[in-house]
C-alpha positions in Angstrom: -35.9 -7.2 -17.1 -35.9 -10.8 -15.7 -34.9 -11.7 -12.2 -34.2 -8.0 -11.7 -31.4 -8.2 -14.3 -31.2 -6.0 -17.3 -29.2 -6.7 -20.4 -28.3 -4.3 -23.3 -31.3 -3.6 -25.6 -29.4 -4.5 -28.7 -28.4 -7.9 -27.2 -32.0 -8.5 -26.1 -33.3 -7.8 -29.6 -30.8 -10.2 -31.1 -31.9 -12.9 -28.7 -35.5 -12.3 -29.8 -34.4 -12.6 -33.4 -32.8 -16.0 -32.5 -35.9 -17.3 -30.9 -37.9 -16.1 -33.8 -35.7 -18.0 -36.3 -35.2 -21.1 -34.1 -38.6 -21.6 -32.4 -40.8 -19.5 -34.7 -41.8 -17.3 -31.8 -42.2 -13.6 -32.6 -41.7 -11.4 -29.5 -41.1 -8.1 -31.4 -44.8 -7.4 -31.6 -45.5 -7.8 -27.9 -45.4 -4.8 -25.5 -41.9 -3.7 -24.4 -42.3 -4.6 -20.8 -43.3 -8.2 -21.6 -40.3 -9.0 -23.8 -37.8 -9.8 -21.0 -40.2 -12.0 -19.0 -41.2 -13.8 -22.2 -37.6 -14.4 -23.1 -37.0 -15.9 -19.7 -40.0 -18.2 -20.1 -38.6 -19.4 -23.4 -35.3 -20.4 -21.8 -33.0 -17.3 -21.9 -31.1 -17.4 -18.6 -30.6 -13.6 -17.8 -28.5 -14.4 -14.7 -26.0 -16.5 -16.7 -25.8 -13.9 -19.5 -25.3 -11.1 -17.0 -22.4 -13.0 -15.4 -21.0 -13.8 -18.8 -21.1 -10.1 -19.8 -19.8 -8.7 -16.6 -17.0 -11.1 -16.1 -15.8 -11.7 -19.6 -13.5 -10.0 -22.1 -12.4 -10.5 -25.6 -8.6 -10.3 -26.2 -8.3 -9.5 -29.9 -4.5 -9.9 -29.8 -4.8 -13.4 -28.3 -8.0 -14.5 -30.2 -9.4 -15.7 -26.8 -12.0 -15.0 -24.2 -10.9 -14.1 -20.7 -13.4 -15.2 -18.1 -13.3 -14.5 -14.3 -15.1 -17.1 -12.2 -17.1 -16.1 -9.1 -14.0 -16.8 -6.9 -11.7 -14.8 -9.1 -10.1 -17.6 -11.1 -9.0 -16.5 -14.5 -9.7 -18.8 -17.5 -8.8 -18.1 -21.2 -11.1 -19.9 -23.8 -10.7 -20.1 -27.5 -13.6 -18.8 -29.6 -15.0 -22.2 -30.3 -14.8 -23.1 -26.6 -17.1 -20.3 -25.4 -19.7 -22.8 -24.4 -17.4 -24.0 -21.6 -18.1 -20.6 -19.8 -21.3 -22.2 -18.8 -19.3 -24.4 -16.3 -19.2 -21.2 -14.2 -22.3 -19.3 -15.2 -24.8 -22.1 -15.7 -26.5 -22.7 -19.0 -27.2 -19.5 -21.1 -30.2 -21.2 -22.6 -32.4 -23.7 -20.7 -34.9 -26.0 -22.2 -37.9 -24.7 -20.2 -41.4 -26.0 -20.6 -42.3 -23.0 -22.9 -39.3 -23.7 -25.0 -40.1 -27.4 -25.3 -43.7 -26.6 -26.3 -42.5 -24.1 -29.0 -40.1 -26.7 -30.4 -42.8 -29.4 -30.4 -45.2 -27.1 -32.1 -42.7 -26.3 -34.7 -42.1 -30.0 -35.3 -45.7 -31.0 -35.3 -46.6 -28.1 -37.7 -44.5 -29.9 -40.3 -42.2 -26.9 -41.1 -39.2 -29.0 -40.1 -38.1 -32.6 -40.0 -35.9 -32.0 -37.0 -36.9 -33.5 -33.7 -37.6 -31.3 -30.7 -34.4 -32.1 -29.0 -32.4 -31.2 -32.1 -34.3 -27.9 -32.4 -33.6 -27.0 -28.7 -29.9 -27.9 -29.1 -29.5 -25.7 -32.1 -31.3 -22.9 -30.3 -29.0 -23.1 -27.4 -26.0 -22.9 -29.8 -27.5 -19.9 -31.6 -28.1 -18.1 -28.3 -24.6 -18.7 -27.1 -23.3 -17.5 -30.5 -25.2 -14.2 -30.0 -23.8 -13.7 -26.6 -20.2 -14.5 -27.6 -20.5 -12.2 -30.6 -21.7 -9.4 -28.4 -18.7 -9.9 -26.0 -16.3 -9.9 -29.0 -17.8 -6.6 -30.2 -18.5 -4.7 -27.1 -16.0 -6.2 -24.5 -12.7 -6.0 -26.4 -9.7 -5.4 -24.1 -6.2 -4.2 -25.1 -4.9 -3.6 -21.6 -5.6 -5.1 -18.3 -4.8 -4.1 -14.7 -5.3 -6.6 -11.9 -5.9 -5.3 -8.4 -6.7 -7.0 -5.1 -9.1 -4.7 -3.3 -8.8 -5.3 0.4 -12.3 -4.0 1.0 -14.1 -5.7 -1.9 -16.7 -8.5 -1.1 -16.7 -10.1 -4.6 -14.6 -10.0 -7.8 -15.6 -7.5 -10.5 -14.4 -6.6 -14.0 -14.7 -3.1 -15.5 -13.9 -1.9 -19.1 -13.5 1.8 -19.9 -13.9 3.6 -23.1 -10.3 3.1 -24.1 -10.8 -0.7 -23.9 -8.6 -0.9 -20.9 -10.0 -3.4 -18.2 -9.5 -3.5 -14.5 -9.9 -6.8 -12.7 -10.8 -6.4 -9.0 -10.1 -9.4 -6.8 -10.9 -10.0 -3.2 -8.2 -10.5 -0.5 -7.7 -14.1 0.8 -6.3 -14.3 4.3 -3.1 -16.3 4.7 -3.6 -19.8 6.1 -2.3 -20.6 9.6 -1.7 -24.3 10.6 0.3 -24.1 13.8 1.3 -20.8 15.3 4.3 -21.2 17.7 5.4 -18.5 20.1 8.5 -20.6 20.9 9.7 -20.4 17.3 8.6 -16.7 17.0 10.7 -15.8 20.0 13.7 -17.7 18.6 13.5 -15.9 15.3 13.1 -12.5 16.9 16.4 -13.1 18.7 17.9 -13.8 15.3 16.3 -11.0 13.4 15.1 -8.2 15.8 13.8 -6.1 13.0 11.4 -8.8 11.9 8.2 -7.1 13.4 9.2 -3.8 11.7 9.6 -5.7 8.4 6.0 -7.0 8.7 4.9 -3.4 9.6 6.5 -2.1 6.4 4.9 -4.7 4.3 1.4 -4.1 5.7 1.7 -0.3 5.5 3.0 -0.6 1.9 -0.1 -2.5 1.0 -2.5 0.1 2.2 -0.6 3.3 1.5 -1.7 5.0 -1.7 1.8 6.2 -2.5 4.6 3.6 -2.0 7.5 5.9 -2.7 9.0 5.2 0.7 8.3 1.4 0.6 11.8 0.5 -0.5 14.1 -1.6 1.8 17.7 -2.7 1.4 18.6 -5.6 3.6 22.3 -5.8 3.9 22.8 -9.3 5.4 25.6 -11.7 5.8 25.3 -14.7 3.4 24.3 -17.1 6.1 21.6 -14.8 7.6 18.8 -17.0 6.2 17.4 -14.9 3.3 16.4 -18.2 1.6 14.4 -19.1 4.8 12.3 -16.0 4.2 12.5 -15.2 0.5 13.8 -18.3 -1.3 11.8 -20.5 -3.6 10.7 -22.6 -0.6 10.9 -19.7 1.9 8.2 -18.7 4.2 7.2 -15.5 2.5 7.3 -17.1 -1.0 5.2 -20.1 0.0 2.5 -17.7 1.2 2.5 -15.8 -1.9 3.6 -12.6 -0.1 6.8 -12.3 -2.1 7.6 -12.4 -5.8 11.3 -12.6 -6.6 12.8 -11.4 -9.9 16.5 -11.2 -10.9 18.1 -8.1 -12.3 17.8 -9.2 -15.9 14.0 -9.7 -15.5 13.7 -6.4 -13.6 15.4 -4.6 -16.5 12.9 -6.1 -18.9 10.0 -5.2 -16.7 11.1 -1.5 -16.4 11.7 -1.3 -20.2 8.4 -3.1 -21.1 10.2 -6.0 -22.6 8.9 -9.6 -22.8 9.8 -11.7 -19.8 9.2 -15.2 -18.7 6.9 -14.3 -15.9 3.2 -13.7 -15.9 1.2 -10.9 -14.2 -0.6 -13.4 -12.1 2.6 -13.9 -10.2 2.4 -10.3 -9.0 -1.3 -9.8 -8.5 -1.5 -11.0 -5.0 2.1 -10.4 -4.1 2.9 -7.7 -1.4 6.6 -7.7 -2.0 8.8 -7.4 -5.1 12.1 -9.0 -4.1 15.4 -8.5 -5.9 17.7 -10.9 -4.2 21.6 -10.6 -4.3 21.3 -7.4 -6.3 24.5 -5.8 -7.7 23.3 -2.4 -8.7 20.7 0.3 -8.2 20.0 2.7 -11.0 17.8 5.7 -11.9 15.0 3.4 -13.1 14.5 2.0 -9.7 12.0 4.8 -8.9 9.7 3.5 -11.7 8.8 0.6 -9.3 7.1 3.0 -6.8 3.4 2.2 -7.4 2.8 0.3 -10.7 4.6 -1.6 -13.4 3.6 -3.2 -16.7 4.3 -6.9 -17.0 4.7 -8.1 -20.7 4.7 -11.8 -21.4 5.2 -13.3 -24.8 1.8 -14.2 -26.4 -0.1 -12.6 -23.6 -1.7 -9.3 -23.0 0.3 -6.6 -21.3 -0.9 -6.1 -17.7 -0.3 -3.3 -15.3 0.4 -4.6 -11.8 0.5 -2.9 -8.4 3.9 -2.6 -6.8 3.8 -2.4 -3.0 7.0 -3.0 -0.9 10.3 -3.4 -2.9 13.0 -5.3 -1.0 16.6 -5.5 -2.3 19.0 -7.9 -0.6 22.7 -8.4 -0.9 25.7 -9.4 1.2 28.1 -7.1 -0.5 28.1 -3.4 -1.3 25.7 -2.5 -4.1 26.7 -0.1 -7.0 24.7 3.0 -7.2 23.3 2.7 -3.6 26.0 4.0 -1.4 29.3 5.8 -2.4 32.1 7.4 -0.5 30.2 10.6 -0.7 27.0 9.2 0.9 23.7 8.3 -0.7 22.1 9.9 -3.6 19.2 12.1 -2.6 16.7 10.2 -4.7 17.8 7.0 -3.1 17.8 8.5 0.4 14.2 9.7 -0.1 13.0 6.1 -0.9 15.1 3.5 0.8 15.1 2.1 4.3 18.1 0.1 5.5 18.5 -3.1 7.6 22.0 -4.3 8.5 21.8 -7.9 9.7 24.9 -9.8 10.9 23.5 -12.9 12.7 23.7 -16.3 11.1 20.7 -18.6 11.1 23.0 -21.7 11.4 24.0 -20.6 14.8 20.4 -21.1 16.1 20.1 -24.5 17.9 16.4 -24.6 17.2 17.0 -24.1 13.5 19.8 -26.7 13.3 17.6 -29.3 15.1 15.0 -29.3 12.2 15.4 -26.7 9.4 12.3 -27.9 7.5 10.1 -27.6 10.6 11.6 -24.1 11.3 10.4 -22.9 7.9 6.9 -24.3 8.4 6.6 -22.6 11.8 8.0 -19.4 10.4 5.5 -19.5 7.6 2.7 -19.8 10.2 4.2 -16.9 12.2 4.2 -14.7 9.2 0.7 -15.7 8.2 -0.6 -15.0 11.7 1.1 -11.7 12.1 0.3 -10.5 8.6 -3.4 -11.4 9.0 -3.4 -9.4 12.3 -1.9 -6.3 10.7 -4.1 -6.5 7.6 -7.3 -7.0 9.7 -6.4 -3.9 11.7 -6.1 -1.8 8.6 -9.3 -3.2 7.1 -11.2 -2.4 10.3 -10.1 1.3 9.9 -12.0 1.5 6.6 -10.6 2.5 3.2 -9.9 6.2 3.8 -8.5 5.9 7.3 -6.4 2.9 6.5 -4.7 4.9 3.7 -3.9 7.7 6.0 -2.6 5.6 8.8 -0.5 3.4 6.4 1.1 6.6 4.9 2.0 7.8 8.3 3.5 4.4 9.2 5.7 4.5 6.0 6.9 7.9 7.0 7.7 6.8 10.5 9.5 3.8 9.3 11.6 5.9 6.9 12.4 8.4 9.6 13.8 5.6 11.8 15.4 3.3 9.2 16.1 5.7 6.2 19.3 4.6 4.6 20.8 8.2 5.0 20.7 7.5 8.8 23.5 5.0 8.2 25.5 6.5 5.4 24.5 10.2 5.1 23.4 12.0 2.0 25.7 13.1 -0.8 24.3 16.7 -0.4 25.8 16.7 3.1 29.3 16.8 1.4 28.7 19.7 -1.0 30.8 22.1 1.0 33.9 19.8 0.8 33.1 18.9 -2.8 33.1 22.7 -3.6 36.4 23.1 -1.9 37.8 20.1 -3.8 36.6 21.7 -7.1 38.5 24.9 -6.3 41.7 22.9 -5.6 41.1 21.0 -8.8 40.9 24.2 -10.8 43.9 25.8 -9.1 46.0 22.7 -9.6 45.1 22.3 -13.3 45.7 26.0 -14.0 49.1 26.0 -12.1 50.1 22.8 -14.1 48.8 24.2 -17.3 46.6 21.2 -17.8 43.4 22.9 -18.5 42.4 24.2 -21.9 39.3 26.2 -20.8 39.5 30.0 -20.7 39.4 31.8 -17.3 39.9 35.4 -16.3 40.7 37.3 -13.1 37.8 39.6 -12.2 36.9 41.9 -9.4 35.3 39.2 -7.2 37.6 36.3 -8.0 38.4 33.9 -10.8 35.9 33.7 -13.7 35.7 30.3 -15.4 34.1 30.3 -18.7 32.3 27.2 -20.0 31.7 26.0 -16.4 29.9 22.9 -17.4 33.0 21.5 -19.0 35.2 22.5 -16.0 32.7 20.8 -13.7 32.3 17.6 -15.7 36.0 17.1 -15.9 36.2 17.6 -12.1 33.3 15.2 -11.4 34.8 12.4 -13.5 38.2 12.9 -11.8 36.8 13.3 -8.3 34.6 10.2 -8.4 36.9 8.2 -10.7 34.0 7.1 -12.9 31.6 8.5 -15.5 28.4 6.9 -14.5 26.2 6.2 -11.4 23.8 8.0 -9.2 26.4 10.2 -7.5 27.9 11.2 -10.9 24.5 12.2 -12.2 23.7 14.0 -9.0 26.8 16.2 -9.0 26.4 17.0 -12.7 22.8 18.0 -12.0 23.6 20.1 -8.9 26.5 22.1 -10.3 24.8 25.4 -9.8 23.6 24.4 -6.3 27.2 23.7 -5.3 29.0 26.5 -7.1 26.3 29.0 -7.4 24.6 30.3 -10.6 26.4 31.7 -13.6 27.3 35.4 -13.6 28.5 37.9 -16.2 31.2 40.1 -14.6 33.2 42.7 -16.5 36.5 41.3 -17.9 39.1 44.1 -18.5 41.1 41.9 -21.0 37.9 41.5 -23.1 36.6 45.0 -22.4 33.1 43.5 -22.0 31.1 41.2 -19.7 31.7 37.5 -20.0 29.4 34.7 -18.7 30.8 32.0 -16.4 31.0 31.0 -12.8 33.1 32.9 -10.3 35.2 31.2 -7.7 37.6 32.6 -5.1 41.0 33.7 -6.0 43.7 31.0 -5.6 46.5 31.0 -2.9 49.4 33.3 -3.6 51.8 30.5 -4.5 50.0 29.8 -7.7 48.7 33.3 -8.6 51.7 33.9 -10.8 51.0 30.9 -12.9 47.4 31.9 -13.2 48.3 35.3 -14.3 50.8 34.0 -16.9 48.3 31.4 -18.2 45.5 34.0 -18.4 47.8 36.3 -20.5 48.5 33.4 -22.9 44.7 32.7 -23.2 
């Protein structure tokens, strides 16, 4: 131990061997408790080595070291550039008085023609090589997760037994230059839901489960989405929002290579899909985490907090004539915004200044909310944030505006009956059916139902199609096996009510033909 820092014994012994070869100093024979102090006397910088070991990884797929600076900055170094790590750690080997004396004794003894400075330079290189080799062997990383810990005081880097690393970074408050109540009041008139949007983002950051941290902002084209979320928008400039297009999102969900890096998502609180055209079943994979794969880079797992989808037009898969799919309804909040930012005199006076003041407003209000959660402590903040997400969803859940498809199951069931009666009466259907004691038995009900769903919704894909296909037995009831006189045995299928009298004759005739 030196400076109260302990390094692995196998690394310590390799350093002893280096000094033995380079300075002709044998520390193997001295008592165990004296080895570390003696190494420190001879120039081994335990503090720098400990920092290098704890904040470095070897990426075998990249052939590079990944180093995290004391402020959390990530640097990749090629193998032959490992010495540059000392820009952050300080020298791994120092030419102490004891080291200089050993080098001088080696030179004066005549066992080498090298000068003392040359001996010390080679010793420093050999020490660095031992440390870098140890990292390459014992700190290999094949997967990385980057997390901002809102309660951490300093960055840290951990590596588990599966060679998966977790980088913990500290939160950095958002900078405020000039907070203006005048501009805040003006923007609140334009976008009254703005405080609730900030509430959602803050709660989404602290809640352990972000299933309900989805929001669809249905806004007119001139609302000012670019003012908030565009490339030079207020949220984007602060690093609160990372925007991806649908093509990039598809690649993320399917673990494909994309032109974005994980660093773009590490400190972001919002994943934005602007002007989206569709919502699909894979959207739920964005709930809490997602892997980001970049060409020639290690795959990293990033945290997903609030997910915001924006569009001016209706979005496929989000809302249909029959309402909202239940899985969508359980996740999405909904804002309808119709005001146009160009109608605001204060905005028209100086749009650039408006964005600057809006950025300060967001920074100030987000800092307030984040500090409130941090003051609660880690456990209590998680609980309060979860309740806040639940309350937001109860007030702004998308089903409040459009209803849920399950609300229409009674009318869908009746529509199915009419579909069956009509097809039988018109002799369109090729599936078998029988009149039984309790009604009309439809054999092969899955095919009956599939044909109906495709006809009823006039499409063969989408959330509502899959929902109806999945919920057939919920809507029609489970399959039964009533006795069928014509077959003189029980036949499995679904039983529906008998049809009206005006088509009963056709049903009887068709059944006889079957």
